[in-house]
DRENVEX-951616 format. One record per residue (C-alpha): residue in one letter; x, y, z; residue number from 1. Coordinates in steps of 0.02 Angstrom, whole numbers, plus 32768, in hexadecimal, padded with zeros to 4 digits. Layout:
BEGIN
<site "A",<X,Y,Z>,NUM>
...
This chain:
BEGIN
<site "M",<9C27,23A2,CB26>,1>
<site "S",<9BAC,2339,CB8B>,2>
<site "K",<9BCB,230C,CC41>,3>
<site "L",<9BE4,2256,CC0E>,4>
<site "S",<9C68,2287,CB8E>,5>
<site "Q",<9CC1,22F3,CC0F>,6>
<site "R",<9CC3,2264,CC8B>,7>
<site "V",<9D08,21ED,CC07>,8>
<site "A",<9D8E,226E,CBD7>,9>
<site "G",<9DBC,2281,CC8E>,10>
<site "L",<9DC7,21C5,CCA8>,11>
<site "T",<9E32,21A4,CC0D>,12>
<site "P",<9EDA,21D5,CC5C>,13>
<site "S",<9EB2,216E,CCF8>,14>
<site "I",<9E84,20D6,CC8E>,15>
<site "T",<9F23,20EB,CC27>,16>
<site "V",<9F8F,20FA,CCC2>,17>
<site "G",<9F3A,2061,CD0C>,18>
<site "L",<9F5B,1FFC,CC6F>,19>
<site "I",<A010,2033,CC6B>,20>
<site "L",<A026,2006,CD23>,21>
<site "F",<9FD6,1F5D,CD04>,22>
<site "T",<A04B,1F42,CC70>,23>
<site "V",<A0E2,1F75,CCD7>,24>
<site "G",<A0AB,1EFF,CD64>,25>
<site "L",<A08F,1E70,CCEA>,26>
<site "T",<A137,1E92,CC98>,27>
<site "G",<A18A,1E93,CD42>,28>
<site "L",<A136,1DEE,CD70>,29>
<site "L",<A16A,1D9C,CCCC>,30>
<site "A",<A219,1DE1,CCDF>,31>
<site "Y",<A224,1D9C,CD90>,32>
<site "R",<A1E5,1CF1,CD56>,33>
<site "A",<A265,1CF0,CCC9>,34>
<site "F",<A2EE,1D24,CD41>,35>
<site "D",<A2B9,1CA1,CDC0>,36>
<site "A",<A2B9,1C19,CD3B>,37>
<site "S",<A364,1C51,CCFF>,38>
<site "R",<A3A5,1C51,CDB1>,39>
<site "A",<A361,1BA2,CDD0>,40>
<site "Q",<A3B3,1B65,CD31>,41>
<site "Q",<A455,1BB8,CD64>,42>
<site "K",<A44E,1B64,CE0F>,43>
<site "L",<A42D,1ABB,CDBF>,44>
<site "T",<A4C0,1AD4,CD4A>,45>
<site "E",<A532,1B07,CDD9>,46>
<site "H",<A4F8,1A6F,CE3D>,47>
<site "T",<A520,19FD,CDA9>,48>
<site "L",<A5CD,1A48,CD94>,49>
<site "R",<A5ED,1A37,CE4F>,50>
<site "E",<A5BC,1980,CE3F>,51>
<site "Y",<A63E,196D,CDB6>,52>
<site "A",<A6BD,19C7,CE24>,53>
<site "G",<A68F,1956,CEB7>,54>
<site "F",<A6AA,18BB,CE4E>,55>
<site "A",<A752,18FE,CE14>,56>
<site "A",<A783,1929,CEC7>,57>
<site "F",<A756,1879,CF02>,58>
<site "Q",<A7B9,1828,CE76>,59>
<site "L",<A84D,189B,CE94>,60>
<site "K",<A847,1876,CF4F>,61>
<site "R",<A848,17B8,CF37>,62>
<site "A",<A8D2,17BC,CEB7>,63>
<site "T",<A93A,1836,CF1F>,64>
<site "E",<A92A,17CD,CFBD>,65>
<site "F",<A95B,1731,CF5D>,66>
<site "Q",<A9F2,1784,CF0D>,67>
<site "I",<AA2E,17CD,CFB2>,68>
<site "L",<AA27,1724,D009>,69>
<site "I",<AA74,16C7,CF77>,70>
<site "Q",<AB04,1742,CF65>,71>
<site "N",<AB2A,1741,D01E>,72>
<site "R",<AB20,1684,D025>,73>
<site "Q",<AB9C,167C,CF95>,74>
<site "A",<AC0F,16FA,CFEA>,75>
<site "M",<AC0C,1699,D08E>,76>
<site "E",<AC19,15EB,D040>,77>
<site "H",<ACD2,15CD,D066>,78>
<site "V",<ACC3,1614,D114>,79>
<site "M",<AC33,15A0,D13D>,80>
<site "R",<AC8C,150B,D0F4>,81>
<site "H",<AD21,1528,D166>,82>
<site "V",<ACB0,1541,D1FC>,83>
<site "I",<AC52,14A0,D1D9>,84>
<site "T",<ACF6,1442,D1C4>,85>
<site "R",<AD4F,1482,D261>,86>
<site "G",<ACBF,14C2,D2CD>,87>
<site "P",<AC8F,1575,D2FD>,88>
<site "T",<AD1A,1588,D37B>,89>
<site "P",<AD9E,15C3,D380>,90>
<site "P",<AD71,1650,D306>,91>
<site "L",<ADC4,1653,D25C>,92>
<site "G",<AE06,1703,D274>,93>
<site "V",<ADD0,179C,D212>,94>
<site "E",<AE60,1795,D196>,95>
<site "R",<AE41,16DE,D16F>,96>
<site "A",<AD85,16FD,D15E>,97>
<site "A",<ADA7,1792,D0EA>,98>
<site "T",<AE16,1725,D07C>,99>
<site "L",<AD91,169F,D06F>,100>
<site "I",<AD09,171E,D043>,101>
<site "K",<AD75,1777,CFC1>,102>
<site "S",<AD95,16D2,CF6B>,103>
<site "K",<ACDD,16D1,CF38>,104>
<site "G",<ACE7,177A,CEE4>,105>
<site "D",<ACCC,1731,CE37>,106>
<site "Q",<AC21,16F0,CE70>,107>
<site "C",<ABEA,1780,CEE1>,108>
<site "R",<ABFE,182F,CE97>,109>
<site "C",<ABD3,1880,CF3E>,110>
<site "V",<AC81,184B,CF7D>,111>
<site "D",<ACD0,18C9,CF04>,112>
<site "A",<AC8D,195B,CF69>,113>
<site "V",<ACB4,1919,D019>,114>
<site "S",<ACFC,19A1,D08B>,115>
<site "F",<AD36,192A,D116>,116>
<site "Y",<AD19,187E,D160>,117>
<site "Y",<ACEF,1857,D215>,118>
<site "Q",<ACE8,17C7,D292>,119>
<site "L",<AC8A,17CB,D337>,120>
<site "T",<AC94,1747,D3C0>,121>
<site "L",<ABF4,1751,D424>,122>
<site "A",<AC3A,1701,D4C1>,123>
<site "D",<ACA6,1799,D4EB>,124>
<site "S",<AC63,1817,D469>,125>
<site "A",<AD10,1825,D41F>,126>
<site "I",<AD0F,186E,D370>,127>
<site "A",<AD99,1875,D2EF>,128>
<site "T",<AD98,18CD,D245>,129>
<site "T",<AE0A,18DE,D1B1>,130>
<site "A",<AE5D,1986,D197>,131>
<site "S",<ADED,1A0E,D14E>,132>
<site "D",<ADCE,1AC9,D15D>,133>
<site "V",<AD1A,1AA0,D18B>,134>
<site "A",<AD49,1A27,D217>,135>
<site "T",<AD6F,1AAF,D296>,136>
<site "P",<AD66,1A84,D350>,137>
<site "S",<ACBE,1ADB,D365>,138>
<site "N",<AC75,1A84,D2CC>,139>
<site "V",<ACB8,19DB,D305>,140>
<site "R",<AC66,19F2,D3AF>,141>
<site "R",<ABC0,1A1A,D35B>,142>
<site "I",<ABD2,1980,D2EB>,143>
<site "R",<ABFA,1911,D382>,144>
<site "D",<AB67,194F,D3E9>,145>
<site "T",<AAF1,193D,D355>,146>
<site "L",<AB2C,188C,D32B>,147>
<site "V",<AB22,1851,D3DF>,148>
<site "A",<AA70,1893,D3F4>,149>
<site "H",<AA3B,184C,D34D>,150>
<site "S",<AA8A,17A1,D36E>,151>
<site "L",<AA38,1791,D418>,152>
<site "A",<A990,17BF,D3CC>,153>
<site "S",<A9AC,1739,D347>,154>
<site "V",<A9C0,16A9,D3C4>,155>
<site "P",<A92B,1633,D3A9>,156>
<site "R",<A8B3,161B,D439>,157>
<site "G",<A883,156E,D476>,158>
<site "P",<A8D1,14C5,D44D>,159>
<site "P",<A92B,14B6,D3A6>,160>
<site "P",<A8C9,1465,D318>,161>
<site "P",<A8F0,13AF,D2EC>,162>
<site "L",<A97B,1397,D26C>,163>
<site "P",<A96D,133B,D1C7>,164>
<site "A",<A9B9,128E,D1C2>,165>
<site "G",<AA77,1296,D1B9>,166>
<site "A",<AA81,1350,D1E0>,167>
<site "T",<AAE3,139D,D26F>,168>
<site "R",<AAAC,1432,D2D7>,169>
<site "L",<AB40,149B,D29E>,170>
<site "A",<AB1C,147C,D1E8>,171>
<site "A",<AA64,14A6,D1FF>,172>
<site "G",<AA87,154D,D251>,173>
<site "I",<AB09,159C,D1E4>,174>
<site "S",<AA8C,15DD,D164>,175>
<site "S",<AA58,166C,D1D6>,176>
<site "Q",<AA79,1706,D16A>,177>
<site "Y",<AA4F,17B7,D19D>,178>
<site "F",<AA61,1867,D157>,179>
<site "I",<AA64,1904,D1C1>,180>
<site "F",<AA64,19B7,D17F>,181>
<site "L",<AACC,1A2D,D1E8>,182>
<site "Q",<AB08,1AE1,D1D5>,183>
<site "L",<ABC6,1AE9,D1DD>,184>
<site "G",<AC16,1B93,D1C8>,185>
<site "G",<AB74,1BDD,D185>,186>
<site "R",<AB65,1B59,D0FC>,187>
<site "P",<AAF3,1ABF,D100>,188>
<site "Y",<AB4C,1A17,D0FE>,189>
<site "V",<AB0E,1964,D0F2>,190>
<site "L",<AB52,18EA,D174>,191>
<site "A",<AB40,1841,D11E>,192>
<site "H",<AB6B,17B2,D194>,193>
<site "T",<AB4C,16FE,D1C5>,194>
<site "L",<AB36,16B8,D275>,195>
<site "T",<AB93,1616,D29A>,196>
<site "P",<AB3F,15B6,D327>,197>
<site "D",<AB7A,152B,D399>,198>
<site "T",<AB2A,147E,D3A2>,199>
<site "L",<AA98,14C7,D406>,200>
<site "G",<AA74,154B,D382>,201>
<site "T",<AAB7,15DB,D3EC>,202>
<site "P",<AB16,165F,D386>,203>
<site "V",<ABCF,165D,D3AD>,204>
<site "V",<AC2C,16C0,D328>,205>
<site "V",<ABF2,1742,D2AA>,206>
<site "Y",<AC4F,1752,D203>,207>
<site "G",<AC23,17DF,D18B>,208>
<site "Y",<AC52,1872,D120>,209>
<site "A",<AC1C,1928,D10C>,210>
<site "V",<ABE8,1970,D062>,211>
<site "P",<ABA8,1A1F,D036>,212>
<site "A",<AAEB,1A0B,D031>,213>
<site "E",<AAD6,1A67,CF8C>,214>
<site "R",<AB54,19F5,CF35>,215>
<site "F",<AB0F,1957,CF84>,216>
<site "V",<AA58,197B,CF61>,217>
<site "G",<AA7D,19C6,CEB7>,218>
<site "E",<AAD7,1929,CE7D>,219>
<site "I",<AA4A,18B9,CEB9>,220>
<site "V",<A9B5,1920,CE7D>,221>
<site "G",<AA09,194F,CDD9>,222>
<site "G",<AA30,189A,CDB6>,223>
<site "V",<A97E,1864,CDDD>,224>
<site "L",<A930,18E9,CD6B>,225>
<site "S",<A9A5,18BF,CCDB>,226>
<site "S",<A992,1802,CCE6>,227>
<site "Q",<A8E3,17DD,CD26>,228>
<site "P",<A838,181C,CCEC>,229>
<site "V",<A7DE,1872,CD7C>,230>
<site "L",<A749,1897,CD0A>,231>
<site "P",<A6F9,1823,CC8A>,232>
<site "T",<A741,1834,CBDC>,233>
<site "T",<A691,1845,CB96>,234>
<site "L",<A683,18E4,CBFB>,235>
<site "T",<A72E,192F,CBD9>,236>
<site "R",<A71E,190E,CB1C>,237>
<site "G",<A7D9,190E,CAFE>,238>
<site "L",<A7FF,19AA,CB64>,239>
<site "S",<A895,19A9,CBD7>,240>
<site "I",<A86A,199F,CC8F>,241>
<site "D",<A8CD,1A3F,CCB2>,242>
<site "S",<A857,1A9F,CC40>,243>
<site "I",<A7BF,1A5B,CC9D>,244>
<site "L",<A7EE,1A58,CD55>,245>
<site "A",<A835,1AD4,CDD0>,246>
<site "F",<A86A,1A92,CE7A>,247>
<site "K",<A8B5,1AC6,CF1F>,248>
<site "V",<A905,1A57,CFA4>,249>
<site "S",<A90E,1A9A,D056>,250>
<site "E",<A939,1A54,D101>,251>
<site "R",<A8CB,1A57,D19C>,252>
<site "S",<A903,1B06,D1CC>,253>
<site "G",<A8C5,1B48,D125>,254>
<site "A",<A972,1B6B,D0DE>,255>
<site "V",<A978,1B45,D024>,256>
<site "V",<A9F6,1ABD,CFFE>,257>
<site "Y",<A9E0,1AB0,CF43>,258>
<site "A",<A96B,1AFF,CEC3>,259>
<site "S",<A94E,1B07,CE09>,260>
<site "K",<A972,1BA4,CDA7>,261>
<site "A",<A8B8,1BC4,CD8F>,262>
<site "D",<A856,1BFF,CE27>,263>
<site "V",<A7CE,1B92,CE70>,264>
<site "D",<A720,1BD4,CE4A>,265>
<site "A",<A6B1,1BBA,CEE3>,266>
<site "R",<A614,1BAF,CE76>,267>
<site "Y",<A64D,1B0B,CE29>,268>
<site "A",<A6BB,1AC8,CEB6>,269>
<site "A",<A6B6,1A2A,CF22>,270>
<site "V",<A720,19FB,CFB9>,271>
<site "D",<A764,1953,CFF4>,272>
<site "S",<A7EA,1920,D073>,273>
<site "L",<A872,189E,D074>,274>
<site "D",<A87F,1817,D0F9>,275>
<site "E",<A8D1,1842,D19F>,276>
<site "R",<A964,17D0,D178>,277>
<site "T",<A98B,1839,D0DE>,278>
<site "G",<A985,18DE,D13B>,279>
<site "G",<A8CB,1905,D12F>,280>
<site "L",<A8EA,197D,D09F>,281>
<site "R",<A855,19E0,D062>,282>
<site "L",<A835,19D8,CFA6>,283>
<site "E",<A7CD,1A62,CF56>,284>
<site "V",<A7A4,1A43,CE9E>,285>
<site "S",<A73D,1AAD,CE27>,286>
<site "I",<A70E,1AB0,CD70>,287>
<site "H",<A75C,1B3D,CD0A>,288>
<site "P",<A6D3,1BC1,CCE9>,289>
<site "A",<A716,1BD3,CC37>,290>
<site "I",<A6FD,1B1A,CC12>,291>
<site "A",<A662,1AFC,CC7B>,292>
<site "G",<A5EF,1B1F,CBE8>,293>
<site "R",<A63A,1A8D,CB85>,294>
<site "L",<A613,1A13,CC10>,295>
<site "I",<A55A,1A3C,CC10>,296>
<site "I",<A4EB,1A0B,CB7E>,297>
<site "G",<A4B1,1AAD,CB2F>,298>
<site "G",<A533,1B11,CB8F>,299>
<site "L",<A51F,1B7E,CC28>,300>
<site "P",<A47B,1BDD,CC32>,301>
<site "R",<A48E,1C91,CBFE>,302>
<site "S",<A461,1D0E,CC85>,303>
<site "R",<A3B9,1D5F,CC64>,304>
<site "L",<A3D8,1DEA,CCE0>,305>
<site "P",<A409,1E6D,CC5C>,306>
<site "E",<A36D,1E46,CBF6>,307>
<site "V",<A300,1E49,CC91>,308>
<site "L",<A349,1EEF,CCC8>,309>
<site "A",<A339,1F36,CC18>,310>
<site "T",<A282,1F01,CC0F>,311>
<site "A",<A25C,1F4B,CCB9>,312>
<site "L",<A2B9,1FEA,CC8A>,313>
<site "V",<A257,1FFB,CBE8>,314>
<site "A",<A1B2,1FE1,CC44>,315>
<site "V",<A1DE,205F,CCCA>,316>
<site "S",<A21C,20D9,CC46>,317>
<site "L",<A179,20C9,CBE6>,318>
<site "L",<A118,20EA,CC86>,319>
<site "G",<A186,2180,CCAD>,320>
<site "L",<A171,21C1,CBFB>,321>
<site "L",<A0B5,21AD,CC07>,322>
<site "L",<A0AD,2209,CCAC>,323>
<site "Y",<A11C,2290,CC64>,324>
<site "Q",<A0A8,22A0,CBCE>,325>
<site "F",<A012,22AD,CC42>,326>
<site "R",<A068,2335,CCA5>,327>
<site "R",<A099,238D,CC05>,328>
<site "Q",<9FE7,237C,CBC5>,329>
<site "E",<9FA6,23C8,CC66>,330>
<site "E",<A027,2453,CC59>,331>
<site "L",<9FF8,2474,CBA4>,332>
<site "G",<9F42,2476,CBD7>,333>
<site "R",<9F69,24F6,CC5E>,334>
<site "L",<9FCE,255E,CBE3>,335>
<site "R",<9F40,2554,CB66>,336>
<site "D",<9EC4,258F,CBE9>,337>
<site "D",<9F39,261B,CC1D>,338>
<site "F",<9F52,264A,CB66>,339>
<site "V",<9E98,264C,CB42>,340>
<site "S",<9E7B,26AF,CBE1>,341>
<site "G",<9F03,272B,CBB1>,342>
<site "V",<9EC4,273E,CB00>,343>
<site "S",<9E11,2754,CB3F>,344>
<site "H",<9E4C,27D8,CBB9>,345>
<site "E",<9EAE,2830,CB30>,346>
<site "L",<9E1A,282E,CAB8>,347>
<site "R",<9D92,2859,CB34>,348>
<site "T",<9DCC,2908,CB63>,349>
<site "P",<9DE5,2951,CAB4>,350>
<site "L",<9D49,28FB,CA72>,351>
<site "A",<9CE3,2943,CB01>,352>
<site "Q",<9D23,29F1,CADD>,353>
<site "I",<9D04,29E0,CA23>,354>
<site "R",<9C52,29A0,CA3E>,355>
<site "L",<9C2B,2A27,CABD>,356>
<site "L",<9C6B,2AB7,CA54>,357>
<site "A",<9C20,2A70,C9B4>,358>
<site "E",<9B77,2A5F,CA0B>,359>
<site "L",<9B80,2B14,CA4B>,360>
<site "L",<9BAC,2B53,C99D>,361>
<site "R",<9B22,2AEC,C94C>,362>
<site "L",<9AA0,2B2F,C9C5>,363>
<site "G",<9ADF,2BE2,C9AF>,364>
<site "K",<9B06,2BF7,CA67>,365>
<site "V",<9BAD,2C4A,CA46>,366>
<site "P",<9B7E,2D03,CA41>,367>
<site "T",<9C18,2D5E,C9FE>,368>
<site "E",<9C87,2D44,C968>,369>
<site "E",<9D20,2D47,C9D9>,370>
<site "Q",<9CDB,2CB7,CA40>,371>
<site "K",<9CAD,2C58,C9A2>,372>
<site "D",<9D5F,2C6B,C961>,373>
<site "R",<9DA3,2C33,CA09>,374>
<site "S",<9D30,2B9A,CA09>,375>
<site "L",<9D62,2B6B,C959>,376>
<site "G",<9E19,2B7E,C98A>,377>
<site "I",<9E01,2B07,CA1D>,378>
<site "I",<9DA7,2A8B,C9AC>,379>
<site "D",<9E38,2A96,C931>,380>
<site "E",<9EB9,2A7C,C9BC>,381>
<site "E",<9E5D,29E8,CA04>,382>
<site "A",<9E48,299C,C956>,383>
<site "R",<9F04,29AF,C93A>,384>
<site "R",<9F22,295A,C9E0>,385>
<site "L",<9EB0,28CA,C9AF>,386>
<site "S",<9F05,28BB,C906>,387>
<site "F",<9FAE,28B9,C959>,388>
<site "L",<9F76,2830,C9D2>,389>
<site "V",<9F2B,27C5,C948>,390>
<site "D",<9FCA,27D7,C8DF>,391>
<site "S",<A033,279C,C973>,392>
<site "I",<9FC4,2704,C98F>,393>
<site "L",<9FC0,26D6,C8D7>,394>
<site "S",<A07C,26EC,C8C8>,395>
<site "F",<A09D,267B,C95C>,396>
<site "T",<A022,25F1,C92E>,397>
<site "H",<A071,25D3,C883>,398>
<site "S",<A0BD,2524,C88B>,399>
<site "K",<A137,254A,C7FE>,400>
<site "P",<A1BA,25D5,C7F5>,401>
<site "S",<A178,2678,C7B1>,402>
<site "R",<A18F,269C,C6F8>,403>
<site "L",<A1FB,2735,C706>,404>
<site "S",<A20B,27AE,C675>,405>
<site "P",<A2A4,2818,C69C>,406>
<site "V",<A2AE,28BB,C63B>,407>
<site "S",<A32B,2948,C642>,408>
<site "T",<A2E5,29BD,C6C5>,409>
<site "D",<A317,2A62,C713>,410>
<site "V",<A315,2A2B,C7C8>,411>
<site "A",<A2FB,2AD8,C814>,412>
<site "V",<A268,2B03,C7A2>,413>
<site "E",<A213,2A59,C7BE>,414>
<site "I",<A226,2A5D,C87B>,415>
<site "D",<A1EC,2B11,C886>,416>
<site "G",<A14A,2AE0,C82D>,417>
<site "I",<A12F,2A4D,C8A4>,418>
<site "I",<A149,2ABF,C93B>,419>
<site "A",<A0CD,2B3E,C8F5>,420>
<site "G",<A048,2AB7,C8E4>,421>
<site "F",<A064,2A78,C997>,422>
<site "E",<A06F,2B24,C9E8>,423>
<site "P",<9FB2,2B35,CA0A>,424>
<site "L",<9FB7,2A95,CA71>,425>
<site "A",<A04C,2AD7,CAD2>,426>
<site "Q",<9FFA,2B7F,CAF0>,427>
<site "A",<9F62,2B27,CB3A>,428>
<site "R",<9FD5,2AEB,CBC7>,429>
<site "G",<A032,2B91,CBD3>,430>
<site "V",<A0D0,2B44,CB8B>,431>
<site "R",<A149,2BAB,CB25>,432>
<site "L",<A1A4,2B5C,CA92>,433>
<site "S",<A251,2B9F,CA68>,434>
<site "A",<A2AC,2B6B,C9CC>,435>
<site "R",<A366,2B78,C9A9>,436>
<site "L",<A374,2B2C,C8FD>,437>
<site "A",<A418,2B26,C8A0>,438>
<site "P",<A3FB,2B6E,C7F1>,439>
<site "G",<A435,2B18,C753>,440>
<site "V",<A427,2A64,C792>,441>
<site "V",<A3E2,29FB,C703>,442>
<site "A",<A3C5,2942,C724>,443>
<site "D",<A36E,28AF,C6D1>,444>
<site "I",<A2DA,288A,C744>,445>
<site "D",<A228,284B,C73E>,446>
<site "R",<A1C5,28E8,C769>,447>
<site "G",<A132,2889,C7B1>,448>
<site "A",<A1A4,2825,C823>,449>
<site "L",<A201,28C2,C85A>,450>
<site "R",<A15C,2916,C882>,451>
<site "Q",<A124,287F,C8E8>,452>
<site "V",<A1C9,2879,C949>,453>
<site "L",<A1C9,2932,C974>,454>
<site "L",<A110,2938,C9A1>,455>
<site "N",<A124,28A3,CA16>,456>
<site "L",<A1B7,28F5,CA6E>,457>
<site "L",<A15E,299C,CA7C>,458>
<site "D",<A0BF,2949,CABC>,459>
<site "N",<A121,28EF,CB45>,460>
<site "A",<A179,2990,CB76>,461>
<site "V",<A0D4,29F1,CB82>,462>
<site "R",<A071,2964,CBD2>,463>
<site "Y",<A0EA,2937,CC5E>,464>
<site "G",<A140,29DF,CC78>,465>
<site "P",<A103,2A6B,CCE9>,466>
<site "P",<A08D,2AF2,CCA6>,467>
<site "G",<A0E7,2B90,CC70>,468>
<site "Q",<A189,2B34,CC48>,469>
<site "N",<A1F6,2B56,CBB2>,470>
<site "V",<A215,2AC8,CB37>,471>
<site "T",<A2AE,2ADF,CAC7>,472>
<site "I",<A2C3,2A8E,CA1C>,473>
<site "T",<A376,2A8F,C9DA>,474>
<site "T",<A3C8,2A4E,C93C>,475>
<site "S",<A47F,2A3F,C90D>,476>
<site "S",<A4ED,29E1,C893>,477>
<site "A",<A598,2990,C89B>,478>
<site "G",<A5E8,2929,C811>,479>
<site "D",<A56E,28AE,C7C4>,480>
<site "N",<A4E9,28C2,C84C>,481>
<site "W",<A472,2944,C88E>,482>
<site "T",<A422,294D,C939>,483>
<site "L",<A375,297D,C979>,484>
<site "E",<A363,29A3,CA33>,485>
<site "V",<A2C4,29C5,CA98>,486>
<site "A",<A2E2,2A03,CB4A>,487>
<site "D",<A25F,2A26,CBCE>,488>
<site "E",<A260,2A68,CC81>,489>
<site "G",<A205,29D7,CCD3>,490>
<site "A",<A23D,295E,CD5A>,491>
<site "G",<A2B2,2900,CCE4>,492>
<site "I",<A2C6,2846,CCC8>,493>
<site "P",<A319,27DA,CD4F>,494>
<site "P",<A3B7,2783,CD0D>,495>
<site "D",<A370,26D4,CD2A>,496>
<site "E",<A2D9,26F9,CCBB>,497>
<site "R",<A32D,2755,CC2B>,498>
<site "E",<A333,26B9,CBC0>,499>
<site "R",<A290,266B,CBF9>,500>
<site "I",<A226,2701,CBC7>,501>
<site "F",<A241,26D2,CB10>,502>
<site "A",<A1EF,2627,CB2A>,503>
<site "P",<A13B,2612,CAEB>,504>
<site "Y",<A0B1,2636,CB69>,505>
<site "Y",<A12D,2664,CBF1>,506>
<site "R",<A0FF,26F4,CC63>,507>
<site "M",<A172,2739,CCE7>,508>
<site "T",<A14F,2705,CD99>,509>
<site "R",<A12A,27B6,CDD3>,510>
<site "D",<A0AE,27D1,CD42>,511>
<site "A",<A057,2727,CD3F>,512>
<site "G",<9FD4,2758,CDBE>,513>
<site "G",<9FD1,2813,CD99>,514>
<site "A",<9F47,287E,CD52>,515>
<site "V",<9FA2,2895,CCAD>,516>
<site "G",<9F6B,280E,CC34>,517>
<site "G",<9FD7,27BA,CBB3>,518>
<site "T",<9FE2,2723,CB41>,519>
<site "G",<A098,26F9,CB60>,520>
<site "I",<A0C0,26ED,CAA6>,521>
<site "G",<A0F9,279C,CA78>,522>
<site "L",<A1B2,2783,CA9B>,523>
<site "A",<A1AD,26D1,CA55>,524>
<site "V",<A171,271E,C9B0>,525>
<site "V",<A1FF,279D,C9B9>,526>
<site "R",<A285,2719,C9CF>,527>
<site "R",<A240,26AD,C943>,528>
<site "L",<A235,273A,C8C4>,529>
<site "V",<A2E2,277A,C8F2>,530>
<site "K",<A32C,26CD,C8E4>,531>
<site "E",<A2DA,26B3,C839>,532>
<site "H",<A335,2752,C801>,533>
<site "G",<A3DA,2706,C83B>,534>
<site "G",<A3E6,277A,C8D2>,535>
<site "R",<A3DC,276C,C98F>,536>
<site "V",<A382,27C3,CA1E>,537>
<site "H",<A3A8,27D4,CAD8>,538>
<site "V",<A37D,2843,CB6B>,539>
<site "V",<A3ED,28A5,CBE3>,540>
<site "N",<A3D8,292E,CC66>,541>
<site "A",<A3A6,29D2,CC17>,542>
<site "N",<A428,2A3D,CC72>,543>
<site "G",<A4BA,29C9,CC92>,544>
<site "N",<A4CA,293A,CD0C>,545>
<site "G",<A483,299D,CD9D>,546>
<site "G",<A3FD,2A01,CD41>,547>
<site "S",<A341,29E8,CD39>,548>
<site "G",<A2D8,29BD,CCA2>,549>
<site "A",<A2F6,2940,CC16>,550>
<site "R",<A34C,2958,CB70>,551>
<site "F",<A321,28DB,CAE6>,552>
<site "V",<A3AB,28CE,CA65>,553>
<site "V",<A387,2889,C9B7>,554>
<site "A",<A41E,286B,C945>,555>
<site "L",<A3F6,284D,C88D>,556>
<site "P",<A462,2838,C7F1>,557>
<site "I",<A461,28C4,C772>,558>
<site "A",<A463,284B,C6E0>,559>
<site "A",<A3D6,27CC,C6D2>,560>
<site "R",<A404,272D,C730>,561>
<site "T",<A36C,26C8,C762>,562>
<site "V",<A377,262B,C7CC>,563>
<site "N",<A2F6,259F,C7BA>,564>
């Protein structure tokens, strides 16, 4: 490969990563723009719905104020007529005033819920009430003090305005109506009253009645909502106002006096307040979220946040997958280099010996027949070793499962022949092979696969075990299975690596940088061939849990049972 090609190959991952990062950035920008546009549309929609709610609150406020004043004027009509006829003093008396107010009950529904009536003369702050559980001495004192302070604050400043032709000062001043919200016994009440002034317009006597605030406000607001449109009919499109609006009425202290069953949604809410004469109630009105979409042409904008997040997640996932693939590619490249290095190391030594001895024999530099036989034996051993290595590599590199040809085989005879063929390689390392083979075990096996499995296990035992050790090969049978065990006297396999050693190209940590070469595929070939026979393989300590060495255990079925 030319230097230019190598540079291009080296730049390709960087260019790809750069393009992916650019794509992720562009996707993020587009996602943000889409989200920002959706958010702006959502804000515009919420603003529009708040405008609708504000219009409804204003209409409800005007209608409520009007109804409160009209009802109270109707309730106080007979009282005012008597006052105009006979003058503000002496006072009518609370019982007489109560009778006159009750007589208007057919015109003012609020009178039905009256808890008690009261009369206050401002000259001496004397107050009288009708009998009621609510009109306790402490509550009456609070009512008196509140009415006195409120009446004094209501006295007009400066000279009185000129009267219309034919009108008297008393008649002009009796329309002063006021509503005060007061907590009595832990419950809010409405004090609805009228101030009767003298000829100079100075308040003299206060006549009024106390009603539970919830009942009073509920009657007024409920009547307004049921009888008057607070939103244009072109907007409501035949829907009932209860299904469109949610509202809450509260006094200055924040205590809720009356509220709809549905909660007010702050996103689509507007606030307005009644006039001071009608108690200064605070009205909070909102559009029902469930119906809001029908009030906006095209409906409420759908949130794009899930799509934006999904797009960003996909882009980030693709980037992560790409980086993972690059790392995996680098890891595979490293494994490939290690594999090639291991194979080269494995091939170099036997090939060097074969070439050297063959060259000496060809040149006739081996003087004695004994030395010639010894040289030929070494060549044969090294050739076997090369053949064994090539078989392992070819077996592992097959992409498809091996085509096994199980035949009925005497296990002891077959294994004894394999051991005899491997023994010269073991003797070269000073390793003794001991076989304890159970006679009479006949199983359906692929002889080539069995040879490959046993040779790989023996090669590992000889390669990584100490010189002069004893390697034991044992067979046994039980039920429908037979077992092959290969035990050595080496350092053993740590428990945390007993499963990982069967992975392709894996080399144990303690052996990765050692002088003993290896391809890392021998045990992977063993597991694959055993699995294709329908068996299993694992490794344990050679001499119990506390012993040294490793014992590889291969369990195979007696009858043919291959697994694809």
